[in-house]
DORO-89406 format. One record per residue (C-alpha): residue in one letter; x, y, z; residue number from 1. Coordinates in nm, 2 decimals, decimal comma. Each point is the difference from the previous one (the first is absolute). Layout:
NODE rest      X      Y      Z  nr
NODE    a      X      Y      Z NUM
...
This chain:
NODE rest      X      Y      Z  nr
NODE    m  -9,32  -5,20 -13,53   1
NODE    n  -0,34   0,01   0,18   2
NODE    r   0,05   0,32   0,18   3
NODE    q  -0,31   0,21   0,09   4
NODE    s   0,09   0,35   0,11   5
NODE    l  -0,15   0,35   0,04   6
NODE    s   0,19   0,32   0,01   7
NODE    i  -0,13   0,30   0,20   8
NODE    a   0,12   0,35   0,05   9
NODE    l  -0,10   0,25   0,27  10
NODE    s   0,10   0,36  -0,02  11
NODE    g  -0,06   0,30   0,22  12
NODE    s   0,15   0,31   0,15  13
NODE    g   0,22  -0,01   0,31  14
NODE    g  -0,19  -0,10   0,31  15
NODE    s  -0,29  -0,16  -0,18  16
NODE    g   0,09  -0,35   0,13  17
NODE    v   0,09  -0,16  -0,34  18
NODE    m   0,28  -0,21   0,15  19
NODE    t  -0,21  -0,11   0,30  20
NODE    t  -0,28  -0,10  -0,24  21
NODE    g   0,24  -0,19  -0,23  22
NODE    s   0,17  -0,18   0,29  23
NODE    m  -0,34  -0,11   0,15  24
NODE    l  -0,12  -0,12  -0,34  25
NODE    l   0,32  -0,20  -0,04  26
NODE    e  -0,03  -0,15   0,35  27
NODE    a  -0,36  -0,10  -0,07  28
NODE    a   0,10  -0,16  -0,33  29
NODE    g   0,25  -0,21   0,20  30
NODE    k  -0,27  -0,10   0,24  31
NODE    a  -0,21  -0,12  -0,30  32
NODE    g   0,29  -0,22  -0,11  33
NODE    w   0,13   0,22  -0,28  34
NODE    y   0,36   0,10  -0,07  35
NODE    g   0,07   0,36  -0,06  36
NODE    i   0,25   0,29  -0,02  37
NODE    m  -0,04   0,37   0,08  38
NODE    t   0,25   0,27  -0,11  39
NODE    r  -0,01   0,36   0,11  40
NODE    s   0,04   0,29  -0,23  41
NODE    a   0,05   0,35   0,14  42
NODE    g   0,19   0,32  -0,07  43
NODE    p   0,29   0,12   0,22  44
NODE    q  -0,21   0,22   0,22  45
NODE    i   0,01  -0,06   0,38  46
NODE    r  -0,38   0,05   0,03  47
NODE    g  -0,27   0,08  -0,25  48
NODE    g   0,02  -0,05  -0,37  49
NODE    e  -0,14  -0,30  -0,19  50
NODE    a   0,04  -0,37   0,08  51
NODE    a  -0,10  -0,32  -0,16  52
NODE    a  -0,03  -0,36   0,12  53
NODE    l   0,05  -0,25  -0,29  54
NODE    i  -0,14  -0,34   0,09  55
NODE    r  -0,01  -0,34  -0,19  56
NODE    v  -0,17  -0,31   0,14  57
NODE    s   0,02  -0,35  -0,14  58
NODE    n  -0,06  -0,37   0,06  59
NODE    e   0,38  -0,05  -0,05  60
NODE    p   0,31   0,17   0,17  61
NODE    l   0,09   0,34  -0,16  62
NODE    e   0,32   0,18  -0,05  63
NODE    s  -0,11   0,27  -0,25  64
NODE    h  -0,29   0,22  -0,10  65
NODE    d  -0,19  -0,08  -0,31  66
NODE    d   0,02   0,19  -0,33  67
NODE    r  -0,32   0,19   0,07  68
NODE    f  -0,24   0,09   0,28  69
NODE    d  -0,35  -0,12   0,01  70
NODE    l  -0,15   0,24   0,26  71
NODE    v   0,10   0,34   0,11  72
NODE    l  -0,16   0,18   0,30  73
NODE    a   0,08   0,37   0,04  74
NODE    l  -0,10   0,16   0,33  75
NODE    d   0,11   0,33  -0,15  76
NODE    p  -0,03   0,00  -0,38  77
NODE    g   0,28   0,26  -0,04  78
NODE    s   0,24  -0,24   0,17  79
NODE    m   0,01  -0,23  -0,30  80
NODE    g   0,21   0,24  -0,20  81
NODE    r   0,33  -0,09   0,17  82
NODE    f  -0,05  -0,37  -0,07  83
NODE    v  -0,11  -0,01  -0,37  84
NODE    a   0,32  -0,18  -0,11  85
NODE    e  -0,01  -0,24   0,30  86
NODE    i  -0,36  -0,11  -0,04  87
NODE    p  -0,05  -0,12  -0,36  88
NODE    l  -0,35  -0,10  -0,08  89
NODE    h  -0,17  -0,23  -0,25  90
NODE    d  -0,33   0,02  -0,19  91
NODE    d  -0,21  -0,16   0,27  92
NODE    s   0,15   0,19   0,29  93
NODE    i  -0,23   0,18   0,24  94
NODE    i   0,08   0,33   0,18  95
NODE    i  -0,20   0,08   0,31  96
NODE    c   0,03   0,37   0,09  97
NODE    d  -0,16   0,24   0,25  98
NODE    m  -0,07   0,29  -0,23  99
NODE    a  -0,09   0,22   0,30 100
NODE    g   0,37   0,08   0,02 101
NODE    g   0,01   0,13  -0,36 102
NODE    r   0,09  -0,18  -0,32 103
NODE    r   0,35  -0,14  -0,05 104
NODE    n   0,24   0,25  -0,14 105
NODE    v   0,20  -0,23  -0,23 106
NODE    s  -0,13  -0,20  -0,29 107
NODE    l   0,04  -0,38   0,02 108
NODE    p   0,16  -0,19  -0,29 109
NODE    q  -0,24  -0,06  -0,29 110
NODE    t  -0,23  -0,27   0,13 111
NODE    p  -0,38  -0,06   0,02 112
NODE    a   0,04  -0,08   0,37 113
NODE    r  -0,33   0,07   0,17 114
NODE    e  -0,03   0,27   0,26 115
NODE    i  -0,25  -0,03   0,29 116
NODE    d  -0,08   0,29   0,24 117
NODE    l  -0,05  -0,12   0,36 118
NODE    p  -0,05   0,27   0,27 119
NODE    m   0,22  -0,16   0,26 120
NODE    k   0,06   0,32   0,19 121
NODE    k  -0,37   0,07   0,03 122
NODE    m  -0,07  -0,36   0,11 123
NODE    a   0,27   0,03   0,27 124
NODE    r  -0,15   0,32   0,14 125
NODE    a  -0,32  -0,19   0,06 126
NODE    v   0,18  -0,22   0,26 127
NODE    k   0,11   0,16   0,32 128
NODE    g   0,38  -0,02  -0,01 129
NODE    g  -0,01  -0,15  -0,35 130
NODE    r   0,29   0,01  -0,24 131
NODE    p  -0,02  -0,02  -0,38 132
NODE    n   0,29  -0,25  -0,02 133
NODE    m  -0,22  -0,25   0,20 134
NODE    i  -0,28   0,05  -0,24 135
NODE    a   0,26  -0,07  -0,28 136
NODE    l   0,11  -0,32   0,19 137
NODE    g  -0,35  -0,13   0,00 138
NODE    v  -0,05   0,08  -0,37 139
NODE    l   0,31  -0,17  -0,11 140
NODE    a  -0,05  -0,31   0,21 141
NODE    r  -0,35  -0,04  -0,15 142
NODE    v   0,11   0,06  -0,35 143
NODE    i   0,28  -0,25   0,01 144
NODE    g  -0,19  -0,26   0,19 145
NODE    l   0,15   0,01   0,35 146
NODE    p  -0,24  -0,11   0,27 147
NODE    e  -0,11   0,27   0,25 148
NODE    a   0,11  -0,22   0,28 149
NODE    s   0,36   0,01  -0,11 150
NODE    i  -0,01   0,38   0,00 151
NODE    s  -0,16   0,01   0,34 152
NODE    e   0,27  -0,22   0,15 153
NODE    i   0,27   0,23  -0,14 154
NODE    l  -0,18   0,31   0,14 155
NODE    e  -0,01  -0,16   0,34 156
NODE    k   0,38  -0,07  -0,02 157
NODE    v   0,11   0,34  -0,13 158
NODE    l  -0,25   0,24   0,17 159
NODE    k  -0,06  -0,16   0,34 160
NODE    s   0,26   0,23   0,16 161
NODE    k  -0,18   0,30  -0,13 162
NODE    g  -0,30  -0,06   0,22 163
NODE    p  -0,35  -0,14  -0,05 164
NODE    d  -0,14   0,32  -0,16 165
NODE    a   0,26   0,00  -0,28 166
NODE    l  -0,04  -0,37  -0,05 167
NODE    e  -0,38   0,02  -0,03 168
NODE    a   0,02   0,30  -0,23 169
NODE    s   0,23  -0,19  -0,23 170
NODE    r  -0,22  -0,31   0,00 171
NODE    a  -0,30   0,22  -0,09 172
NODE    c   0,19   0,16  -0,29 173
NODE    v   0,11  -0,34  -0,13 174
NODE    k  -0,35  -0,13   0,01 175
NODE    d  -0,12   0,31  -0,19 176
NODE    g   0,27  -0,05  -0,25 177
NODE    f  -0,11  -0,36  -0,05 178
NODE    a  -0,35   0,11  -0,06 179
NODE    a   0,10   0,28  -0,24 180
NODE    a   0,20  -0,25  -0,20 181
NODE    d  -0,30  -0,22  -0,07 182
NODE    e  -0,07   0,21  -0,31 183
NODE    l   0,36   0,00  -0,12 184
NODE    p   0,16  -0,24  -0,25 185
NODE    t   0,19  -0,29   0,18 186
NODE    f   0,32  -0,19  -0,08 187
NODE    a   0,03  -0,37   0,04 188
NODE    g   0,28  -0,03   0,25 189
NODE    p   0,19  -0,32   0,09 190
NODE    p  -0,19  -0,27   0,19 191
NODE    i  -0,03   0,04   0,38 192
NODE    v   0,20  -0,27   0,18 193
NODE    t   0,07  -0,09   0,35 194
NODE    v   0,37   0,04   0,11 195
NODE    p   0,12  -0,14   0,33 196
NODE    d   0,13   0,26   0,24 197
NODE    g   0,37   0,07  -0,05 198
NODE    e   0,02  -0,14  -0,35 199
NODE    r  -0,01   0,34  -0,16 200
NODE    w   0,20   0,30   0,11 201
NODE    s  -0,06   0,37  -0,06 202
NODE    i   0,34   0,15  -0,02 203
NODE    t   0,20   0,28  -0,17 204
NODE    g   0,35  -0,03  -0,15 205
NODE    n   0,13   0,23   0,27 206
NODE    e  -0,15  -0,22   0,27 207
NODE    a   0,14  -0,30  -0,17 208
NODE    a   0,35   0,15  -0,01 209
NODE    g  -0,03   0,07   0,37 210
NODE    l  -0,11  -0,36   0,07 211
NODE    g   0,29  -0,13  -0,21 212
NODE    a   0,24   0,21   0,20 213
NODE    v  -0,11  -0,13   0,34 214
NODE    r  -0,02  -0,35  -0,13 215
NODE    g   0,36   0,04  -0,11 216
NODE    g   0,11   0,10   0,35 217
NODE    v   0,00   0,38  -0,01 218
NODE    r  -0,05   0,14   0,35 219
NODE    f   0,12   0,36  -0,04 220
NODE    v  -0,14   0,26  -0,25 221
NODE    a   0,09   0,36  -0,03 222
NODE    a  -0,16   0,22  -0,27 223
NODE    y  -0,14   0,34  -0,09 224
NODE    p  -0,35   0,00  -0,15 225
NODE    i  -0,03   0,04  -0,37 226
NODE    t  -0,26  -0,07  -0,26 227
NODE    p  -0,06  -0,27  -0,11 228
NODE    a   0,20  -0,20   0,26 229
NODE    t  -0,16   0,13   0,31 230
NODE    e  -0,25  -0,29   0,03 231
NODE    v   0,29  -0,24   0,05 232
NODE    l   0,11   0,19   0,30 233
NODE    e  -0,36   0,03   0,13 234
NODE    w  -0,04  -0,38  -0,02 235
NODE    l   0,34  -0,06   0,16 236
NODE    a  -0,06   0,25   0,28 237
NODE    s  -0,28  -0,21   0,15 238
NODE    s   0,14  -0,34  -0,10 239
NODE    l   0,37   0,02   0,12 240
NODE    p  -0,07   0,05   0,37 241
NODE    k  -0,20  -0,32   0,00 242
NODE    l   0,33  -0,18  -0,09 243
NODE    g   0,22   0,20   0,23 244
NODE    g   0,11   0,23  -0,28 245
NODE    v   0,02   0,38  -0,02 246
NODE    l  -0,09   0,26  -0,26 247
NODE    v   0,16   0,35   0,02 248
NODE    q  -0,13   0,29  -0,20 249
NODE    a   0,33   0,18  -0,09 250
NODE    e   0,03   0,37  -0,07 251
NODE    d   0,09  -0,06  -0,36 252
NODE    e   0,13  -0,27  -0,24 253
NODE    l   0,36   0,06   0,08 254
NODE    a  -0,07  -0,08   0,36 255
NODE    s  -0,21  -0,31  -0,08 256
NODE    i   0,26  -0,17  -0,21 257
NODE    n   0,28   0,06   0,26 258
NODE    q  -0,23  -0,12   0,28 259
NODE    i  -0,06  -0,33  -0,17 260
NODE    i   0,37  -0,04  -0,07 261
NODE    g   0,06   0,05   0,37 262
NODE    a  -0,27  -0,24   0,11 263
NODE    s   0,13  -0,26  -0,24 264
NODE    y   0,36   0,05   0,12 265
NODE    g  -0,15  -0,08   0,34 266
NODE    g  -0,14  -0,33  -0,12 267
NODE    l  -0,36   0,07  -0,10 268
NODE    p  -0,12  -0,05  -0,36 269
NODE    a  -0,12   0,35  -0,10 270
NODE    l  -0,20   0,17  -0,28 271
NODE    t  -0,10   0,34  -0,12 272
NODE    a  -0,28   0,08  -0,25 273
NODE    t   0,00   0,31  -0,23 274
NODE    s  -0,06   0,12  -0,35 275
NODE    g   0,23   0,15  -0,27 276
NODE    p   0,09   0,33   0,16 277
NODE    g   0,08  -0,18   0,33 278
NODE    l   0,21  -0,26  -0,18 279
NODE    a   0,20   0,28  -0,16 280
NODE    l   0,09   0,13   0,34 281
NODE    m   0,09  -0,34   0,13 282
NODE    t   0,26  -0,10  -0,26 283
NODE    e   0,31   0,11   0,18 284
NODE    s  -0,09  -0,20   0,31 285
NODE    i  -0,10  -0,30  -0,20 286
NODE    g   0,37   0,02  -0,12 287
NODE    l   0,10  -0,01   0,36 288
NODE    s  -0,20  -0,32   0,04 289
NODE    v   0,18  -0,15  -0,30 290
NODE    c   0,35   0,10   0,13 291
NODE    s  -0,06  -0,10   0,37 292
NODE    e  -0,20  -0,31  -0,10 293
NODE    v  -0,28   0,08   0,23 294
NODE    p  -0,32  -0,15  -0,15 295
NODE    v  -0,31   0,23  -0,05 296
NODE    v  -0,32  -0,01  -0,21 297
NODE    v  -0,13   0,31  -0,18 298
NODE    l  -0,35  -0,03  -0,13 299
NODE    d  -0,06   0,26  -0,28 300
NODE    v  -0,37   0,03  -0,10 301
NODE    m   0,06   0,18  -0,33 302
NODE    r  -0,21   0,30  -0,13 303
NODE    c   0,02   0,24  -0,29 304
NODE    g   0,31   0,21  -0,01 305
NODE    p   0,23   0,18  -0,02 306
NODE    s   0,01   0,21   0,31 307
NODE    t  -0,35   0,02   0,16 308
NODE    g  -0,14  -0,11  -0,33 309
NODE    i  -0,35  -0,14   0,04 310
NODE    a   0,01  -0,15   0,35 311
NODE    t  -0,33  -0,18  -0,02 312
NODE    k   0,06  -0,18  -0,33 313
NODE    n   0,19  -0,31  -0,12 314
NODE    e   0,32  -0,02  -0,20 315
NODE    q   0,29  -0,24  -0,02 316
NODE    t   0,28   0,26  -0,02 317
NODE    d   0,21  -0,05   0,31 318
NODE    l   0,17  -0,30  -0,17 319
NODE    n   0,31   0,20  -0,11 320
NODE    i   0,07   0,15   0,34 321
NODE    a  -0,06  -0,33   0,18 322
NODE    l   0,24  -0,18  -0,23 323
NODE    n   0,26   0,27  -0,06 324
NODE    g  -0,06   0,28   0,25 325
NODE    l   0,28  -0,08   0,25 326
NODE    h   0,34   0,16  -0,05 327
NODE    g   0,31  -0,22  -0,04 328
NODE    d  -0,01  -0,38  -0,06 329
NODE    a  -0,29  -0,09   0,23 330
NODE    p  -0,15  -0,34  -0,07 331
NODE    h  -0,34  -0,04   0,16 332
NODE    l  -0,33  -0,18  -0,05 333
NODE    v  -0,30   0,13  -0,19 334
NODE    l  -0,33  -0,19  -0,01 335
NODE    a  -0,35   0,07  -0,12 336
NODE    p  -0,33  -0,18   0,08 337
NODE    t  -0,18  -0,14  -0,30 338
NODE    s  -0,36   0,03   0,15 339
NODE    l  -0,18   0,15   0,29 340
NODE    t   0,02  -0,32   0,20 341
NODE    d   0,36  -0,05  -0,11 342
NODE    c   0,08   0,31   0,21 343
NODE    i  -0,01  -0,25   0,30 344
NODE    f   0,24  -0,24  -0,15 345
NODE    t   0,24   0,24  -0,16 346
NODE    t   0,04   0,22   0,31 347
NODE    q   0,04  -0,30   0,22 348
NODE    w   0,26  -0,14  -0,24 349
NODE    a   0,18   0,34  -0,01 350
NODE    v   0,04  -0,01   0,38 351
NODE    h   0,13  -0,36  -0,02 352
NODE    l   0,25   0,10  -0,28 353
NODE    a   0,12   0,31   0,17 354
NODE    e   0,07  -0,18   0,33 355
NODE    a   0,16  -0,30  -0,17 356
NODE    m   0,23   0,21  -0,21 357
NODE    q   0,05   0,30   0,24 358
NODE    a  -0,10   0,24  -0,28 359
NODE    p  -0,27   0,26  -0,06 360
NODE    a  -0,30  -0,10  -0,20 361
NODE    i  -0,23   0,24  -0,18 362
NODE    v  -0,35  -0,12  -0,07 363
NODE    l  -0,18   0,18  -0,28 364
NODE    s  -0,37   0,00   0,05 365
NODE    d  -0,22   0,27  -0,15 366
NODE    q  -0,31   0,20   0,05 367
NODE    s  -0,22  -0,23  -0,20 368
NODE    l   0,11  -0,31   0,20 369
NODE    g   0,03   0,17   0,33 370
NODE    q  -0,33   0,19   0,02 371
NODE    t  -0,22  -0,25  -0,19 372
NODE    r  -0,23  -0,20   0,23 373
NODE    a  -0,09  -0,35  -0,11 374
NODE    i  -0,21  -0,29   0,11 375
NODE    v   0,23  -0,30  -0,04 376
NODE    n   0,04  -0,36   0,09 377
NODE    k   0,19  -0,04   0,33 378
NODE    p   0,37   0,02  -0,09 379
NODE    a   0,22  -0,29   0,09 380
NODE    d   0,26   0,02   0,27 381
NODE    v   0,36  -0,01  -0,11 382
NODE    a   0,30  -0,11   0,19 383
NODE    f   0,25   0,29  -0,05 384
NODE    i   0,10   0,12   0,34 385
NODE    a   0,30   0,24   0,04 386
NODE    r   0,31  -0,19   0,12 387
NODE    r   0,32   0,20   0,06 388
NODE    v   0,34  -0,17   0,03 389
NODE    v   0,13   0,08   0,35 390
NODE    p   0,34  -0,11   0,11 391
NODE    e   0,09  -0,24   0,28 392
NODE    l   0,29   0,21   0,12 393
NODE    a   0,32  -0,17   0,12 394
NODE    t   0,34   0,13   0,09 395
NODE    g   0,18   0,22  -0,24 396
NODE    p  -0,10   0,32  -0,19 397
NODE    y  -0,35   0,02  -0,14 398
NODE    q   0,01   0,05  -0,38 399
NODE    r  -0,35   0,15  -0,07 400
NODE    y   0,08   0,03  -0,38 401
NODE    a   0,19  -0,32  -0,04 402
NODE    i   0,03  -0,12  -0,36 403
NODE    g  -0,17  -0,33  -0,06 404
NODE    a  -0,14  -0,21  -0,28 405
NODE    s  -0,36   0,13   0,04 406
NODE    g   0,10   0,36   0,06 407
NODE    v  -0,22   0,00   0,32 408
NODE    s   0,20   0,03   0,32 409
NODE    p  -0,16  -0,05   0,35 410
NODE    m  -0,14   0,33   0,15 411
NODE    s   0,03   0,03   0,37 412
NODE    i  -0,27   0,17   0,21 413
NODE    p   0,10   0,29   0,22 414
NODE    g   0,09  -0,12   0,35 415
NODE    q   0,12  -0,34  -0,13 416
NODE    p   0,33  -0,07   0,18 417
NODE    g   0,29   0,04  -0,24 418
NODE    g  -0,22   0,12  -0,28 419
NODE    q   0,09   0,37   0,00 420
NODE    y   0,06   0,15  -0,34 421
NODE    t  -0,04   0,33  -0,19 422
NODE    a  -0,29   0,03  -0,24 423
NODE    d   0,00   0,32  -0,21 424
NODE    g   0,03   0,12  -0,36 425
NODE    l   0,37  -0,01  -0,03 426
NODE    e   0,17  -0,27  -0,20 427
NODE    h   0,16  -0,25   0,24 428
NODE    t   0,21  -0,30   0,06 429
NODE    e  -0,14  -0,34   0,10 430
NODE    t  -0,01   0,12   0,37 431
NODE    g  -0,19   0,32  -0,09 432
NODE    a   0,30   0,23   0,04 433
NODE    p  -0,01   0,29  -0,25 434
NODE    s   0,22  -0,05  -0,30 435
NODE    s   0,09   0,19  -0,32 436
NODE    l   0,21  -0,29  -0,15 437
NODE    y  -0,09  -0,12  -0,34 438
NODE    d   0,02  -0,37   0,10 439
NODE    d  -0,25   0,05   0,29 440
NODE    h  -0,24   0,20  -0,22 441
NODE    l   0,01  -0,26  -0,27 442
NODE    a  -0,04  -0,29   0,24 443
NODE    q  -0,31   0,16   0,17 444
NODE    l  -0,15   0,10  -0,34 445
NODE    d   0,03  -0,36  -0,11 446
NODE    k  -0,15  -0,12   0,32 447
NODE    r  -0,30   0,22  -0,01 448
NODE    s  -0,06  -0,08  -0,37 449
NODE    n   0,06  -0,38   0,03 450
NODE    k  -0,25  -0,05   0,28 451
NODE    i  -0,30   0,12  -0,19 452
NODE    h   0,10  -0,14  -0,34 453
NODE    s   0,08  -0,35   0,13 454
NODE    f  -0,30  -0,03   0,22 455
NODE    n  -0,25  -0,28  -0,09 456
NODE    y  -0,33   0,19  -0,07 457
NODE    g  -0,17  -0,32  -0,13 458
NODE    e  -0,30   0,05  -0,23 459
NODE    h  -0,14   0,30   0,19 460
NODE    w   0,19   0,25  -0,23 461
NODE    a  -0,30   0,01  -0,23 462
NODE    d  -0,34  -0,14  -0,08 463
NODE    v  -0,01  -0,19  -0,33 464
NODE    d  -0,32  -0,11  -0,16 465
NODE    g  -0,12  -0,13  -0,34 466
NODE    t   0,17  -0,15  -0,30 467
NODE    g   0,08   0,09  -0,36 468
NODE    d   0,26   0,21  -0,18 469
NODE    t  -0,15   0,34   0,08 470
NODE    m   0,05   0,15   0,35 471
NODE    v  -0,12   0,30   0,20 472
NODE    i   0,25   0,13   0,25 473
NODE    t  -0,13   0,24   0,27 474
NODE    w   0,02   0,09   0,37 475
NODE    g  -0,19   0,14   0,29 476
NODE    s  -0,36   0,12  -0,04 477
NODE    a   0,02  -0,05  -0,38 478
NODE    c  -0,01  -0,37   0,06 479
NODE    g  -0,37   0,00   0,08 480
NODE    p  -0,14   0,12  -0,33 481
NODE    v   0,26  -0,21  -0,19 482
NODE    r  -0,11  -0,32   0,18 483
NODE    e  -0,37   0,07  -0,08 484
NODE    a   0,09   0,08  -0,37 485
NODE    l   0,19  -0,33  -0,03 486
NODE    a  -0,28  -0,19   0,17 487
NODE    r  -0,24   0,13  -0,26 488
NODE    l   0,23  -0,10  -0,28 489
NODE    r   0,04  -0,35   0,14 490
NODE    a  -0,37  -0,03   0,02 491
NODE    s  -0,02   0,07  -0,37 492
NODE    g   0,28  -0,26  -0,07 493
NODE    t   0,31   0,22  -0,01 494
NODE    d   0,26  -0,07   0,27 495
NODE    i   0,27   0,27   0,07 496
NODE    k   0,27  -0,03   0,26 497
NODE    m   0,03   0,26   0,28 498
NODE    l   0,30   0,10   0,21 499
NODE    a  -0,07   0,22   0,31 500
NODE    l   0,33   0,10   0,16 501
NODE    r   0,01   0,00   0,38 502
NODE    l   0,38   0,03   0,05 503
NODE    l   0,13   0,29  -0,19 504
NODE    a   0,35   0,03   0,16 505
NODE    p   0,21  -0,20  -0,01 506
NODE    e  -0,08  -0,11  -0,36 507
NODE    r  -0,03  -0,38  -0,07 508
NODE    p   0,14  -0,05  -0,35 509
NODE    e   0,01  -0,39   0,02 510
NODE    h  -0,36  -0,02   0,11 511
NODE    m  -0,11   0,26  -0,26 512
NODE    n   0,18  -0,18  -0,28 513
NODE    a  -0,18  -0,32   0,09 514
NODE    v  -0,34   0,17   0,00 515
NODE    l   0,08   0,18  -0,33 516
NODE    a   0,10  -0,32  -0,19 517
NODE    g  -0,21  -0,03  -0,31 518
NODE    i  -0,16   0,34   0,03 519
NODE    k  -0,03   0,19  -0,33 520
NODE    r  -0,21   0,30   0,10 521
NODE    i   0,00   0,21   0,32 522
NODE    l  -0,25   0,27   0,11 523
NODE    i   0,12   0,21   0,30 524
NODE    v  -0,27   0,17   0,20 525
NODE    e   0,08   0,28   0,24 526
NODE    q  -0,16   0,32   0,15 527
NODE    s   0,28   0,25  -0,06 528
NODE    h   0,06   0,28  -0,25 529
NODE    s   0,38  -0,05  -0,03 530
NODE    k   0,00  -0,38  -0,07 531
NODE    q   0,17  -0,07   0,33 532
NODE    f  -0,09  -0,38   0,01 533
NODE    y   0,08  -0,05  -0,37 534
NODE    r   0,34   0,16   0,04 535
NODE    y   0,07  -0,20   0,32 536
NODE    l  -0,08  -0,33  -0,19 537
NODE    r   0,21   0,10  -0,30 538
NODE    a   0,29   0,08   0,23 539
NODE    a  -0,02  -0,31   0,22 540
NODE    y  -0,11  -0,27  -0,24 541
NODE    d   0,04  -0,12  -0,36 542
NODE    l  -0,36   0,01  -0,14 543
NODE    p  -0,05  -0,21  -0,31 544
NODE    g  -0,21   0,06  -0,30 545
NODE    e  -0,24   0,29  -0,07 546
NODE    v  -0,04   0,22   0,30 547
NODE    k  -0,30   0,24   0,03 548
NODE    l  -0,07   0,26   0,28 549
NODE    f  -0,34   0,10   0,13 550
NODE    n   0,06   0,28   0,25 551
NODE    r  -0,17   0,32   0,13 552
NODE    p   0,03   0,21   0,31 553
NODE    g  -0,26  -0,01   0,28 554
NODE    p  -0,26   0,06   0,12 555
NODE    l  -0,19  -0,18  -0,28 556
NODE    a  -0,01  -0,37   0,08 557
NODE    f   0,04  -0,27  -0,27 558
NODE    k  -0,31  -0,18  -0,12 559
NODE    p   0,01  -0,37  -0,10 560
NODE    a  -0,14   0,08  -0,35 561
NODE    e   0,29   0,24  -0,06 562
NODE    i   0,25  -0,28   0,07 563
NODE    i  -0,19  -0,23  -0,24 564
NODE    e   0,01   0,27  -0,27 565
NODE    q   0,38   0,03   0,04 566
NODE    l   0,02  -0,38  -0,05 567
NODE    a  -0,26  -0,02  -0,28 568
NODE    d   0,24  -0,01  -0,30 569
NODE    w   0,22  -0,27   0,16 570
NODE    c  -0,31  -0,20   0,10 571
NODE    r  -0,13   0,01  -0,36 572
NODE    e   0,35  -0,10  -0,12 573
NODE    n   0,00  -0,30   0,23 574
NODE    e  -0,35  -0,11  -0,12 575
NODE    s   0,11   0,02  -0,36 576
């Protein structure tokens, strides 16, 4: 692997502009032809408190942070204390601090990382309207080798609306930052290349999920804002009207799920976005969607729980409630994107599946996927467009829940002549009339189960890569560090198979058995304390050979080197 990459961390107190600086640095890196990712780390406070922007740039596409950070810039030295575990350093790391704010109050891990004092606040005060974060932007750009022209272009784009005085002050600060960095150590960044306009995108996972929803046909969204899913709604709020769609901010999660059921009943593909606490409130109405066979999509951007938990941090712990949180026998779809850009495909596919099968689909994204911004290659268009089976009504009674081979019965649209029927949460006959008879209940249970278990999902149920008799099974945001770990191993001559599940419910035993053929050792990687993914795999599938689990709760992300270490003994066994 010929990857050249740099890892940079910026930390500061609330309002210091850390995230703005990080975003602009990432955008400038994209203009220079680099790939990159930026994740955000912050506490649960509404305003104030510390924040960090964690950035990695490379000459190749990225899905994960590296094992260590090369460069740390602390606008407020005391802000580094919150992020000690999240910003591991190596022997050659450099820490640039403005000591005017006082020395940091937490010791870093044992490392000879070099500290450099740079008076960024004092430098900013010398410029009318100057800000320390713009000094920092110039310093970082110079140190990592970004041309000043790239930064200037981003300043124009981001700050033009602030007026000429703000723009000129920022330009002056960046210029001073460049000059101050002339005496600092530099890092050899990836080569600067020219990229045609439109070939690279800057996008977050939440924006990608919104794009997938509208590409799939969603034209009505109702939701209540919640961290870390709010950006999905912000993107859709401006995008849906351009397509003739509507977004409604509901008064709470109970209202939002019932509003999208109503819109879908009226013929519009519909979606809501939430996080764990909101999903918990929605479960009863998702059961209504199952029983009435009204398709909806619920996008759950997971965070640390339980309860309010750590709203700004990542965890993969809504799996249990997504799979098993509905009361009664309530078959439904559960999907999870396997990368940031896969948020487009998986959400679009979820809309297609929900509409085709007239069933609810829960999409499990997470804070890491949703709020990470990345410079990526332009994603390919896919052909999944929602198609609902609508009856061509003739004479005779309309049987909305008629039993058929596929389990999917035509769904009339309100106002369609002869298509009247009752849709509610009561068990019913084929015509929709309420029934408490055993035979009717059994027939409808079989119908609702058969339609999602007999559907042809093709090869999209999972991503499979690599060869050999050792396999790593993972899902969601854990896929990124696993992919990089296995790429490193392949570069050294060791190939290990990877399975990243996209379709979690219904389970696919025949497909899984084919993938597991010949496998002797399995490593399961998940970000949960209670082994939710491991227990799901054990319950749903027959896993052969030796099975090892690598799990931990959020918010600490996996590092590629940790995955390699978990596989080390097996790799040595293969080599011998």
